[in-house]
N, C-alpha and C positions, 0 to 999 in steps of 0.2 A: 477420462476423456470426454469430449463433447459428444454425448451419445446421439444427439439429434442432427449431427452434421455428416454422418457416415454415407448418406446417399445423395449428397449435393453434387451437382454437375459443375465441373471446372469451366470457367470462361476462357475464351481465347485471349490473346495478348492485347487486343484492341478494346474489348468491352471492359469497362470499369478501370481502365488503366490509370485514370486520374486518381483513383482511390487506393490502388494497390501499388505503392511506391517502389520503384526499382532503383532508386538513387543509391550511390555508394555510401558506405558507413561514415558516420560522423554526426555530431550534433548540429542541428539547424540553428543558424543565427538569424533570429527574427527582428533584430534591432534596426536593420537598414531602412525599412519603410514602415516602422511601427506607427508613426504619427499618421501616415496616409491611411493605414488600415483602420485606425481608430476613428478617423474622420469619416471614412466610408461607412463604417459600422453605425456611427451616430447619424449619418445622413439617411441611411436606409431605414433605420429604426424610426427616425423622425418622420420620414415620408409615410411609413406604414401607420404610425400612430395618428398622423394627421388625416390620412385617408379613412381610417376607421372612425375617427371623430366626425368626419364629414358625411359618412355613409347615411346616417339617419336623415340629415338635411337633404341629401341628394334624392332619396326616395320620396320625401315629401314634395320636393320641387317637381319631380316627374309626375306625381299624382295630380298636382295643381295644373300642370300643362295638359295632361290628359283630360281633365275636367273642362279646361278652356276650349279644347279642340272639339268638344261636343256642341259648343255654342257658337263657334266662329269658324271661318274658313281659313285654313293655314296653307300658304304657298308650298308647293312641292320642292323639297331639297334635292336639286339635281346633282349636287356634288357627292351625294350618297356617302357621307362621312360615317365611320364606324361608331356605333353606340358606345358611350362610356360605360365602365363597369358599374353594375347596380347592386352587387352584393359584396360583403366583406371577402368572401371566398374569391370572387372575381378580381377584386383589387389585389389580393395576395398573390393570385396566379400571375397577374400582370407584372407585379413587382418582382416575383421570382424569375420570370422570363427576362425582364429588363436587366436584372443584376446577376443573372446566371447562378441562382441559388439552387443547390441540389437539396432534395428532400428525402429523409429516411424516417421510417416508423419509429426506430429506436436509435439514439446516439449515445454511445458510451465513452466518457472522457476518462482516460487512464487505461493502461494495458497490462495490469497486474492480475493477481489471484481473484480479487473481487469481480473484476470485469469478466474474466474467463468464466466463472461459475454463474454469473448473471446471464451470459449468453446462452448457456446450456438450458437454463430454466425458461428463458424467453422462447427458444426454439421448441421446447417441450409443449408450451401452452399455445403458441401462435404459429400456425402453419403458413401464414402469409406474411411473416415478419421480414422486414428489410432492416439490417443492422449495420451501422457504421461504428467501428472501433478506432478511436484516435489515441495514439501513444506518442509521447515525446522520445521514446527509445526506438532503436532500430529493430530490435528483436521482437518477435511475436510473444504473446504471454507465456511466462515461465514461472517455475517454483522459486521462491526466494530463500527458504531455509537452507537448501544445499550450498548456497554461496558461502556460508560460514561453517558448513559441516561436511557432508559426504563428498562434495565435488573436489575437495582437496585431497581425498584419500586415493584417487586413481593414480596409477603409476605411468599413465600414458600422457606424454606432453602434448599430444594432439587434442587433449580434453578441451582446450580453448576453442576448438572448432567443432568437435563432436558433441560436447557437453554431456557425455555419457558418464554414469557413475553407478555405484552399488549402494543400496540403502542398508540400514542396520541389520536386515535379515539376509543380506547377500543378493537380493533381487536386483537385476539390472534395470536401470531407468534412464530416462533422458530429461534434462532440465526443462525443455520445452513441454508444455502441456500437450500441444499438437504440432505436427510439422507445418512448415510454412505453406505447403500446398493446400492446407485446410482453408486458408484465407484467400480472399480475392475472387469471389464468385458473386452470382446475382442475389444471394441472400446475405452473405457476410463480407463486408468490405473492411479493409485495414489501412489506415494512414499511419505511416511511420515517420519518426523524427519531426513531428509537428507539435506545436503547443497551442492550446486554447488560450487566447489572450482576453477574451470577454464572452459573456453569455447574457443575452437579453431574454429574461424569463417570460415576460408577457408576450413577446412576439415569437418566442421559441426559436431564437436564432443563435448560432454559435459562430464566433469569429476566430479564425486561425491566424497564426503569425505570418502567413504568406498572403493574407488578405481575403482568403476564400471564406464565403458565407455558406452556412449549412442550416437547413431548417429541420426540426424534429417534431414528432408527435409526443414522445416521451424521452426523457434524458436521465442518465445515471452519471453522477460524479463519483469517480473512484480514483482520485488523484494521489492517494497515499501521502507521503511526506518527502521533504527535501532534507538531505544531510545537513547537520549543523556545521557551519563554517567557522574557522578560527584564522585570525590574521597573524602572520609572522613577518619578520624582516625579509626572509626568503620568499619569493613568489614563484618558485620553480614548480609548476603544476605537474611536471613529470616525476618529481621526487617527493612532492607533498600532495596527498590525495585524500578524498573521502572514500567511503565504501558503502555502496547501496545497490548497484546494478550488476548485471552479468558482464557489461563492458568493464566495470571496475575490477571484476574478478580476472578477466583476461589480462588487463594491464599489470595487476599485482602478481599474477602467476608468472608472467614474463620476467619480472624482477627477481623472483626467488628460484625459478626452475633449475638454473645452472649451479646454484649453491654459492657459498662463499660470500654471502651478503649479510648485512645487519639491518633489521627492520625495527622501527619504533612504532608502537601502537598506543594511541592516546584514547583511553576509555576503559572503564572497569565494569560496564554493564553487559548486557547480552551480546551485542555486536562485537565490542572490543575483546571480551573474554573468549567468545567462541572462535573468533578469527585468530587470536593469539594461540589458542590451544590447537586449532586445526593445522596451522602452518608449522608450529613447533613439533607436533607429533609426527607429521608426515615428511618434514624436510630437515629434521635434526641430523640425519645421516649425511646430508649435503652441506653441513657446516653453516646452516642458517641460524643466526643468533637473533634473539628477540628481547627487547625491553618493553614492558608494559607499564604505562604511567597513568595514574588516576588520583583524584583528590580524596576519595573515600578511604576508610580504614581497611576495606577488603573488597573482593569482587562481589558483584550482585548484592550490594549492601542494601538496596531498596527492597530486596526480596527475602534474602536469608536473615534469620536472627544473627546477631553479632558473632556468636560462637561458631556458627556454621559458615559464615562468611570468612572468618579467620581460617577455619579448617580448609575450605576450598582454596583460599589464597596460598596456604602452605603446600597444598597438593600441586598447584601450578608451579610454584617455586621448585619443588622436588623434581618436576618434569624437565627442568632446565631453563625456565624463563626467568629473566632478571626483572622482578616486580618492584615498582616504586609506589608504595601506598602513601596516602596523605600528601600527594605531590602534584604540582602543576608544571606544565612546560611553559617557561617564561618566554623563551624565544627560540627560533630556528633560523640560522644564518647559513649562507653558502660559504664553503671553504674552498677558496680559489686555488689553494695549493694541491689538494688531492681530489677535487671534484665531488667531495662528499658534503654532508650537512653536519653542522655543529649544533647539538641540542643543549640548551641551558635550562636547568630546572629551577624552581623558585627557592630551593634550598642551597643553591650555589653549585650543585653538581653539573658537570659538563661531560659530554661524550660524543663521539663521531657515529654517524649512521648513514646508511645508503638511501633509506626511504622512510618517510613518516606517513602513517595512516591516521587520520582524524576520525575516530569512531565515537563521537560524543552525542549520539542520539539524533532524532529527526524533528523537524518542525512541520506540522500538518500543512499540506499545500492547499490553502484557501484563497489563492489569488486568481482563480479563473472566473469569478463573477465580480464585475466592476460596475456595470450599468444598472444593476438592481441590487438592493441590499438583502443579504441573507444573514440570519442570526449566527454569530460566532460565539461558541462557549467561552466565556471570559476566564474560566478556571482551567478547563481541560484542553481548550483549543478545539478546532474542528467545527464543521457546520452542524448546527442543532437540527435534529430530525425528530419526528413524532414516532410512535410505536411501530408504524408501518414503514419506517425509514424514509419518509417524505420530508423534504425541506420546504417545498411548495407543491401546488397541484402539478402533477405530471413530471416533477423533478425529484429524483431520489439520490440518496448518498449512501455509500457502503465502504467498508474497510477502515483503514487507519484514520481517515479524515472525517468519519462520522461520530458525532457526539449523541449518544442515545441514552434512554432511561433504562436502567437494568432493574427489571421487576423482581428478580431474585434478591437483590441486595438493597433495593429501595434508594438508589442513588444514580445520578447521571455519570456516565463514564465515556472514555474514548480509549479503545484498546488497539495496541500495535502488535498483533500476533496473527500467524497464518490461519489458524482455525477460525478466528473471528472474521477475517477477510473472506474466507470460503463461505461461511454461514451467512454473513450479511449480503454477500454477492448473490447467493442463491435466493435469499428472501426478497431482496430488491428486484431481481429478475422475475421472480414469481409474481410479486405484487404489481409490477409494471405490465405484465402480460395476461394476468388472470381475468376471466370473465366473472369470477366470484368476488365476494367481499375480501379485500386485502387482509392478510394475517399480520398480527403483531410479532415483533422479534422478541422472543422470550428465551432463546437458547443461551446457555452458559458456556462460552468457549474455553478451551483448555490451551495450554502451551507447554513446551518441553525444551530441555537443553541437555547436552552432554559435553562436558569440558574435558576432563581426564577420565581414565578408566574408573576412578573412584568418585567422580562427581557427575551425577546425572539424575534427572528428576522429571516428573510431570506435575502440573499444577493447574488449579481451576479457581475462579472467583477472585475476591479481593485479597491478594497476598502481599500487602504492604507491610514491610518489616516494622513500621511504627505501631502496628496493632499489637494487642496482647497475643502471645503465642503459647501453645502447649504442645510439647514434642513427645512422641512415643517412639522409642528406638528398639529394634530387635535386640534381645539380650545377647551379649557376646558368649562365645563358647566357654566352657568351664575352665579351660586352661589359659584364658585370656582375660585378665582382670581389668585391662585398660578399655575405656569406652571406645567403641568402634562405630563410626558413622557410615555404615554400609547400607542399612535399610531402615527407613523410619517414615513416620507420618507427622507432619507439622500442621497444627490447626490454628487458624487465625480467627480471633474473636473480637467483636465490637464492644462498645461500652456496656451493652446489655447482656454480655456473655453469650451471644449468638454466634455460631460458626458462620463466617462469611467467606472463608477461603481455606483451601487445603493444598498442601504440597506433599507429594509422595516421593521421597528421596530413595532412589534405587528400588522402588516398589512400584512396578509398572502395571498398567492395565486396570487401575482402580478409579478412573475418573468418573464412571457412572455412579459408583457408590458415593464418591465425594460430592457429586452434584446433588444426589438425593439428600445427603446430610445438610447441604446448604439450603435446599428448597424447604426443608422442614421448619426452618427459622425457630428452632426450639432453644429456649434459654437453658444453658448448661449450669445446673445448680452446683454440681461437683465435677471438677475437671477430670477426675478419675473415670467419669462416665465415658470418656473418649479413649480409654485404654484399648478397647477392643472394637471401636467403631469401624475401623478398616483393618482387615487382616494382612498378614505378610505372605500369603500363599502366592505362587507364581501365576500370573495371568497375562504375561507379556504377549 
């Protein structure tokens, strides 16, 4: 929870109403006056830059006039005209008043996990903070992992409204980090269903898609990513969707809740596989059928060694999912006869379905800065930041959209996991608001997944399946001669035989030990040295 918001005083309905949106649900369409917004933004920035450039000359001119006034007699100005601004601050104040520019000490672009944890750190360090949170979504910040995990396990169809669920331990939780009542006060404001269409870094101005201009002292970009889109003959967005937000969950839940439907999920990575297994395990008794389609040989193929990817895929098939490996969806067309969709695969197979979910990964959202150039990582994508998570002075980046240097691994990375979003959000918020020297981001984030009862793990570091791997599995019982993948540790090594990643399969609570192993950067002369590097005792 936001520890530092517990004593805030709620505002009445009139104060700050412009920033605590009460509009009905639905995405905001900013295309109607986008050109006018951009022209206004360019105009205000141009005026500001021009006034700043003229400031030095204005001061010199005033000094010359004052010198002349000591030697000559100047007629009295009876019109008593107001003096023009003489400092940069005065020019800025005049411009802000003329263009109705609101100012905040901190502006956070993006309403996800990184943004939420940044707010907490800012409030911890700065008791005079004023924060504006801008989100393109309707809902206030929420947890994203339950969207493909625990949220589907509730038996209450009202979950689309309550967003209540139980975690792996049985503890009751809510998807929202904080209730809506936390936002919309004199310290923390929230703009919903609005997009930032431009950011002028030198002038510290943010342009929204409704034309509103906002000035900041410090800004955090935590925009995450956009779902990858695929084009088909059918353009029915009620039957073909991506999956990223809580609103996507609500819509898909409405499709399957009454049962008797067929769903096709495109993607064999984390999102596609978790969503497939979550719906299948919780709605199989309602006659929900699922086809999962992906081009790789098995699920999580960029993570698991090939043998384990095959094993996990077989487990999903055993659970009742019809899995199509090494396959692409060639097209999806409307079937006018029965109102369903016809899916055609690239191997010639066709079948009918009621809904198609495209879960083919995300693209980092780096389209919020257009008036100023920020460096984009050409390999990993995302905004390039320094060790303190700064892209420029007073401009920070956190979460999925940040490309940072990983000191533990000696490479630049961009990570799309919950723990990384939390940690970078905290670090960015702390560095934005601290009175001390900003700290570098050196944390090694972990991630986890649970697909079927026999497929679950935690992992940390670089776990790319293209690396050399060494696996240590708990020995099967004496009466079972067949290899059982129930509990094991997989070590990922670079070309120098240094452990750079660890995956603990069914062996939970070992991430601290795994981090320590990575941080040692020790060359492994004999792989058998790793046999007992991480034990199999229970630490969940």
